[in-house]
N, C-alpha and C positions, 0 to 999 in steps of 0.2 A: 254753308260754304262761303268763304270770303273771296270776292273777285275784285280785281283792280281793272279799270278801263282808262286807256289813254289812246291818243291817236297822233298822226302826223309827226313822227320822230324826225323825219327829213334828215337822216344821217348822211353826212357828206364825206366820210372817210378822212376827216381831219382830226387833229388832237383836240381842238376846241369842241367839235361835235361829239367826239367820243366821251369827253368829260361830262357834257350836258346830259347825254343819254344815260351814261352810267349813274349819274347823280339821281335822276328821277327813278330809275329801276331799283337803285339801292334803297331809296325812300319807300318804295313799294314792298321790297323784301323785308325791311325793318318793321312793316305794319302787319306782319304775319298773314300775308295774302296767299291764298291757296292757288289761285289761278289768275293769269294775266291775259287780258284781251287788248289787242291793238288793232284799231279799225282803219288801216290803210296808210299810205305814204310813209312806210317805214324807212324808205330811202328818198333822197332828193332827186335822183336821176336814174335809178335802176342799174347803177354801175356795180361791178364786182366788189370794189373796195368798200362801197357803202353797205352792201349786204354783209360783208365780212365784219364790219364794225358792229352791226346790230347783233349778229350771231355771237360775236365775242362777248358782248355785254350780257346777253341773255344767258349764255352758258355760265358766265361767272356767278350768276345768282340762281342758277338751276331752273330758269323759266325757258325750257327748250323742247320738252316732249309734250305729247298730247294731253297728259294729265295736268300740266302746268301752264300751257300756252295755247292760245287760239289767235289767229291773225286772218284778216282778209286784205286783198290788195287795194291800193289806191291808184289814182291816175298818174302820180309821179313814179310809181313802181313800174307801170306798164307802158307809158308813152315816153320811153327814154330817148326816142328820136328828137324830142323837143327838150325835155327837162334836164338831160345831161349837160346842156350848154349853160344852165343857169344855176346860181347859188341862191341861198335864202337871203343874201344881202341885196340882190337885185330883182327878185321876183316875189310879189308882183309890183313893188313900188316903181321899179324901172318901167314895167309894163304900163302903169297908169300915167307915167310922166313922159313916155316916149324916149327920146335921146338915143342911148346906145342900143336900145332894143332893136331898132331897124337893122343894124349891122349883124346882130346875132340872128334875127329872124331870116335875114338873107341867107345865112349859112345853112339854116335848117329847113328852109321852105321846100327844097327839092325832096328831102327825106320825108317830110310831112305829106307832100303830094303823092309820093309813091307808097305810103304806108297802107298795107293791106290787111285783110282779116287774118291771113296766115302769120303776119308779124305780131298781131295782137295775141294770137294763140301761142306763139313761141314765147312771148314775154310772160304770159301768165303761167306757162309751164315752167319757166325759169323760177318765177316766184314760188310756185308750189314745190319745186325741187329743193330750193333753199330752206323752206320751212316744212319739209316732208315729214319730219318727226311729229310736228304739231298736228298734221292732217291725218295721222294714222287713226283708223277706226271711224273716220267720217263717212257718211253715206251720200253718194251723188243721187239726186232725185230725178233729174232730167237728163236724158242721154244726149250726147252730141254737143253740149254747150262748152265754151272755152273753159279749161281748167276744171271741168266737172261741177261747176256751180250751177244752181244752189246746192249746198251740202248741209247735212244734219250732223250734229255732234252732241252726243249725250255725255254730260259731265257727271250725271248720276241717274238713277232709275227714273227720277221725276223732273229732272232739269235738262232741257235741251237747248242748244244754240242753233240758230238758223244762219248759215253763212251765205251772204249774197255778194255777188260781184256787180257793183253798180256803175262800172266804168265802160261798159261795152257799147261804145259809140265811136265807130271808126271815123276819123276826121275826113272831111271832103274839101279839097282845095282845087279850084278850077283855074287858077292863074299860073302863068309861067313865072319862074323865079327871078323877076327883075325888081329893082328897088321900088319902081313906081307901083307895081302890083302888090308888093308886100305892104307898102304904105296904104294902099286901098283896102287890103284885108284888115289892117289894124284900125282903120277909120270906121269901117262898116261893122266889124265884129259880129257877123251874122251867126247867131247861135245855131242855126240849122246846119251849119257846116262843122261845128265843134272845132274850129281851127286852133283854139287854145288848148284843146284836149282836157278841158276842165269841166265841161258839162257831163252829166251822167245819164244812164238809161237802164231800166229794168223791164223785162218782158212780163207783163201782168199775168199771162197764162202760166209762166214758169213759177211765179210766186204762189199762184192759186194752187198749182199742183203740189207744192210743198205743204201748204196749210191744210190741204185735203188729205194728207197722208194720215192713216190711222195711227202711225207711230207717235203723233203729236197729241192724241186724245188724252185729256186730263193731265197734261204736263205743264210745268212752268216753262214759258217760252221767252227767250231773249233773242232778238234779231240783230244781226251785225251787218253793217254796210258802211261804205266810205262817205257817200254824199249825204248832205244834210236834208232834213225834212221841214225846215222853216218855209213859210210861204214866201213867194216872191216879194210881196209887199213888205214883209218884215225885213228881208235882206236889203231891199232898196232903202228902207228907213234907217236901219242901224249900221249898215256897211256902205253900200253904194248901188246905184242903178246898174253900173258895170258888173258888179258881182252878181246881182239878181239875174242878169241876162246871160252871163257866161260861166257860172259856176254851179248851177242848180241841177236838179234831177228832173229831166224832161224838158229843159229849156223854157222858152217863153210861154207856152200854152199850159204848162204845169200839169198836163194830163197824167204823166208818169208818177209824179209826186202825189197827186190827189188820189190816184188809183191805189197806190201802195198804202197810204194812210187809211183809206177805207178798208182795205184787206186786214191791216193790223188791228183795226177796231173790230171788224166782224169776227175775227178768229180770236179775239181777246188776248192778244199778245201782251205779255206782262211788262216788257221793256224793250226799247230799241236804242241801239248804240251806234254812234257815227263820229266822224271828224270833219275834215275838209275845210271848214272855216275855223280859223285859229283862235278859238275861245273855249272856255270850259263853262258849260251851261246846262240847265235842266229846264225842260218845257214840256207842254202837252200838245198833241195834235188831235184832229177829228173830234171837235167839241169836248176836249178835255179827257177823252177816253183812253188815250195811249200816252204813256210817259216816255220821254226821249231824253237821252243824255248826249251832249257833245263833249268829246274828250280832246279836242284839238288845241287847247290853250295851255298845255303843260309848260311850254317854254316861256311864253309871254307873261302868264299870270301865276306860274309856278303852282299849279293845282292839277290834281287828277281825281277821277271818280272812284269811289269805293261802293261796292254792291254786296250786301249780305243777303243770302237766301236761306230760308229755313221753313220747313213745313208748308211749302207753297207760297210763302210770303216773300216779297222782294222789298228791301229797304236800301235807300241810296243816300250818300252824303259826299261832300267834297273834302278831300285831304290836301293840305299844303305840304310843300317840301322845301 
């Protein structure tokens, strides 16, 4: 089976965004790809017109049902209380530079402060409903979690996808919505509050329950999530300390990221796919035992990941478009 992987479409419901998304999906269709995987941030702000743009393109190239498409949500899809106010032209450059961001954050801080678990569950159910055809036949492993994640999806008798939601960290804002306090939030950027809605989290016991499932025995396993598995030191070196503190899986103590990497290694996961940082990259974690692909750079570097699976073997390479 030939699989394409990309991430972070950030559809904005504009003509320019529609053309860009259409061009990359057309490139994938022209490469005789059997199945398309998109690991989150399909939209820029979880708005109806953005979802409509993505569905329109995917339908045009027949990547819409469970046999042809698998998606997992990203933070931009779920925390629309923040991201619907920003375009890709001003996020995160504007965030890093300050300026207009204060006035925008002033408008959204009340919504962010009032964001509850029920709002998160509503957002993930909206995401699941939009992509319901791609989720048909998936198996929810842990009862009661938002959106039914983690999920298992069998692409063939011996190839299984593990769908994780790595975004479940409800932001905590303790300040009243005044400009002074918004400025204080932006200066401190306490990752413990996830005030930017960019950090991620996974419950280790949920992941362990998935991998302990007898359904995975002797299968080729590909894990999908939105957040990256780079170490904090790597992100600080190649991107910025700001990204390392505010965009990772498990925030500053890295426990969540380290625990997941350990589980991927212990259960001999064949491949992990993610996005979140906008680059296209291949690397290994946990002493080189687990291969990981980042598919977030399709727009900036015009590349996407191709994965070929056959007889239990997984081969990867990068395609340009």
